[in-house]
C-alpha positions, 0 to 999 in steps of 0.5 A: 078159159081155153082147154086144148087136148094134146096127145101127151097133155090136157092144157087149161089156160083160165083165169086166177078167179077160175082156180079158186072155184071149189071144184078146182080147188078141191081137185088140186088139194087132192093131188098135192103130191103130184104136183109141179109148180111151174111159172105162171102154171100147175101141173098135175100127174095122174094118181091111180088112187085119186082115179075117181077124183079125177074123172069127177074133175073132168066131169065138172071141168066139162059141164063149166067149159060147155055153159061158157061155150054153148055146147054139148057137155056129153060130147066134150067129156067123152073127148076129155076122158080119152086124155085122162091118163095124161098130165093136166096143166093148169095155166094162168091166161094173164099174170096179174100184179104179184102179191107178196105172201110172207112165210115165217120160218122158225126153228125149234131145235135142228130136228124141227122146223115151223113154217106159218103164214100170216094168213091162209094161202092154198096156193102157197101151203099146197106147194110147200106141201108138194115139196115136203109132204114126206116130212110133215109132221102137222100142219093147219091152213096157216102152218106146217111143222116139218121134220128136218132130223136127216140132212136130205130133209134139210136139203129138201127144206132148202131146194123148197125154199129156193122158190119165190114165185108161186103162180102170181104170189111173190113169196118173202121168207123171214127168219130171226138170227137164230134159225141157222144156228138152230138148224144146224146145231151140229156144227158147233166148231162153225162160228153162225153169229153172223151167218145171215150177213155172210154171203160166202157162208150162205153159199156154202150151205147151199152146196153142202145142202145140195149134195146132201151132206153136212157141214164140214163133211170130208172130200170122201163123202162129197165126192161119193154123194155127187157120184150117187146123186148125178146118177139119179138127176143126170138128164139121160136118165129119166124116163120121162117125156114131160119137157118140164120134168127134163129141165128140173133134172137138168137144172138139178144136175147143173146145181150138183155140178157147181156145188161139188166144183165149190167144195172140192179140193184139188190136189 
């Protein structure tokens, strides 16, 4: 393990086994809502309501690190506490062979989606919680029930499922032929019978969900939503120094442009 104290970041580089220690798992479980999953890393932002948990984690981290390098734990802890308001990035020192995790999707109806794992996986489930927490109705260590009764929720779910790599896990999403037709059952005028095989239809659903509009929305509705979202996600509007967040907003802004270009009708 290596720890680097930067002006805007505490960088922890470690093996995957360390991420599975109980004190590390407890810390990350507490901060599910304030986590950003990056390639082979997790970025944890400050949460004022979890100040005690954060300081406890830094103490345990300091003790663990000091025992490895045989130096004064208290001295190192004082140094780390000076950076206690900065984001904490936990990065894997090496990438192991990817392990495939199957995530099953089932739509009860247009308003409710069940997400299940074949067996518990803290990291995949924490990722899904970090993306969908506001819409989670209930959950276990292998499942989440998601309220997707509005189109923002559907859009959020679609974006969450776009991510296929979490740390060294490769996520494989599976669903039956009725999943999309149940989820978008409001749009009876559309044929979903061969939706899973239709690349064009899949792309259109993606574009509508990016713009947070229902399938078949009017040109005025698309334009209004596009203008609203580009104001929110324009990279020049983000007040954040972290390059990963700036990259996230830039990618979202690019997706909005691509979706609107694909769906608008030029007269």
